[in-house]
N, C-alpha and C positions, 0 to 999 in steps of 0.2 A: 436511281437508287444508291444509298448510302454503304459503304463497306460494309456495316454492320448488317444491315439487311441484305448484302449477297451472301454474306458467310453464314449467319445465321436467323436468316427470315422466312426459310421454308418456303421461298418463292414470293412472298411478300416483304412488309416493313416486320424487324426483327421483334418490335414492340407488341405486334399483332400475332405474334407466333405464342400459343397458350403454352406450350411446353414449357416455356421461362418462367413461368408463374408457377409449375406445381411444387406439391411437397415433396416429391420424392427427390427434386434436386437439391432442397433444403437437408434433406435427410441422409443423401451422399455424400454430400459435401460437411456434415455436424456443423449447420449453420448457425443452430439455436445458440450454442455456446460461442462459436465465433460473434455472430451481430451483437450479444449481450457483452461481452468483452468491449467489442467498439464503441457500442452508444454508452457502456458505463463510463468509460473514460474518453468521451466525444471532444469533448472543451480541449485536453492536451494534442489533440488530432494536428493542430496548427503550428505549436511548437516544440513538438517530439521530433527531433532529427531522423529525415530518414538516408541513408547511406552516406550519414556526416555532414547532410544539409539540413540546417533547422529553417524554419519558415519565418524566424525572425530576420528581417533586414534582407528579406527575400528580394524585396521591389530593388534596391539599389543593386544587388547581384546579378538581377537578370539583364539589366540595361548593360552591364558590361561585357562585351561583344563575344569574347570564345569562352568567358563563364556562362554566361546568358544562355548562348546556344547548348552548352553541354548540360545544364541543368534541365533547361525546356526538353533535351532529348530523354532525360533519366528520367523526368515525369512524364512523358507521355509513354514510353515504353512501359512505366508500371502501369499507369490510367487503364493502356491497352492490352494489357496483360490475358490470355487466356489460359494460364494455367490455375490450378486448385488452389483456392484462396488460402492464405498461411499465416499472416501476420493481419492482424486486425488493426495495427496501428500504421498501417500504409493501405494508401488508397488503391489497392491492386485489383484491376478489374474493375476499376467502377467509372466505368464511361457512360455519358448519356448522350440522349437527344431532345431537341426542341421537338414539340407536339402542340398542331392547334385544338382548338376543341373541341371539333367533329373527332381525333383521332384519340383525345381523351378520355370522351363519352365511349367509345368503342373498347378501349381497354377498359373502363371499370364496368362495362354491361356486358361484356365476351370473354375477358380473358383476368381479370385479377384474381386470385384466390382468398376465398374467405378464410378467418375475419376480416373486412376492412375496418380502417379507422382512419381517424384524422389527428396526428399529433402537434405539439407546438414546434416550428421552424427555428431548427437551431442554429441556422445563419443568421437572421434577423435577430435571435436573442444575442448570440456572440458579438455582433456588428451594431446593436440599436440599443439591445439591453431590454428588448419588447419582444413578451411571448404571445406568438399570435399562432393560432392553429388556421393552418391551410396546407401541410403536408400530409399526402394521403398515403397510408400503407396497406401492406395486403400480405393475407399467409403467417409465415413465421416472423417476421417483422411485426405484427400488429400484436403477437405474444410479448415480444421483446419489449416493445415499448409500453406496454400494459404493466411492465415489473419496475418501472423506472418514473416515478412520480413527478419530476421535473418538464416530461414530454406529456404530460396529462393534461390539456384543457382545463382551465377554471371555469369558463363559462360555457363554452361551447360543446356539443356531444361528441363522446370519445368514440363509439363504436357506432358503425353506421352502417343502414342496409346498401344495396347498390342504387335505387334510387335517391338515397338523400347523398352518397357519394357524388352522382350524377350533378345534384343539385348543387353541391357546395363546389366543385370543380366549375361548375358552370358560373356561379355566382364571382370566385376570385377573379375568373378569365375575363368576365365583363369590366371588372374594375381593373384589368390591365396588368394583373400579373401572369407571367411566360408559363406557359406547360412544361414541363419537362418530365421525361421517362428516365430511369436509372437502371443498368447494372449496377447489384449493390450486393455481394460482389458477381463478377460473372461466374457461372451462366444464370442466375437468378436475378430476377424482377420485381423488387418490393417496395418501389418509392416511384409515386406519380406526384411530381410536387408543382405547386403555385409559386416561382418563383420572383425575386424582384430584384433588379439590377441597380447600384453595384452590391448589394447585401448578397448575393448567391455565392457562396463559396464555389459552385460547379462551374458558372457561368461565367464569373469575374476572369479566373486565369486566362482564360481565352481573348475577352473583351478587352481586357487591360494589356497582357503581356503577349497575346499568339500562340499562349500552348493550346494544342489540342485537347482541352477537358471536356467538348462537349460536340456534338454536330450540329449543324443548322437542321432546321426541319424540311421534310421531304419537298416544300412546295417555297413559292415566294410571292411577295404581295405585288398584283398589279393594280394599274388606276384607270378606270371606263373614264375617261378625257370628257365625253360628252354628258356624264351625269356630274361631274366634280363643279362645286360652285365655289372653290378656293375658301371655305371656311377656315384652314389651319388645324381644325381638330383632331387629325388624325397625326399631322406633323408632331402636335401637341404632347400626345398621345405614345408615339414609337419608344421604345424604351432603347435602342438601338442609331437613333436617328438618320435610321433609311429614308423618312419619308420630308422632302423639305418644299416650302413654297418657291417657286420658281420664278426668278426674278423678271419681274415685266409682265409676265401674263396672267400673274395672280393666281395660277391654279397650283395643285400641289403636281410634285415628280417622285419617283421611286428610284433611289438608289440600290438597285436588286445586287449588287455585291457584298453590300451592307446590309442587307437584310437576313432576317434569323429565319422569317415564315411563322412568326409565332402568330399571327392574325388577330393580336388583340385590338388592332388601328380599327379593325373594323367595328368593333361595337361603337363606335362614338360618330361613324360616318351615317348621317340619317339620310341619305339620299342612295344608300347602297352602292357608292363607286369605287367600292375596293373589294377584290375577290383575289384568294389563292390560286395559284395554278403550279402544277406539278413542277418541281425544279428542273426535271431533265426535259421538261417541253420548251425551256426555254433557254434558247443558245448561249446566250452570255454567262449564264451560271449552271450550266450541264456538266454534272459530276463535281462540282464545287460544294463540298457540304462542312 
């Protein structure tokens, strides 16, 4: 069980703790004004200096040994903050975790506060100039996004029922998009995203630079060798390079250290040879989130 679950999961997974989705939390921290200010200026987040450090040229600075370690430490301290949110131009308390399809459905059916919407993904828009409706929001964030036209899909439905939200999230997951859930900001959960790597601004800092911007899932992928026929479809689908064709055998092997536990590889396996196991039940990755 990850650190977030231990501290904020009420005996289980932190993102299945319904109290984090409540309107009471949004009211307590006055998050309507906070989130409106943040998302009105969302595109500036990547270039606005934080503690004197700008996102411009960050790739180069992160590769400088001492400077890189300092920046990583500052970024992680900000992302993991549990202090009341104060500055909408900092990603304070904005930490998340990869979730497989089953947990995403549980969130939408049991926890997410209404109204529920699906807005355009700003990560895709900023990195590729494409407006794609694939980020599901709930509660106060739904109200905020509805006041900002660039987030509203031009073709897809904006407000969703729980059943429609489950169908949309399932569709994205089957396409290979990675389910992620976020504090935004702590202790309020309002985002269930269907992310793509490398576009996702939440996944990329960890995948590219080792910054703990997101936790891996509570699960890890396993291969049933007796069912695998070595077609390689799952290796092609894996967004993290955790599945590879084993030399000589023609079978698939899983690098569980590299696995994020998203489970999207399962959708292309025609033989059901892939399954998710609880991370803490696999000795090699127990406690490694």
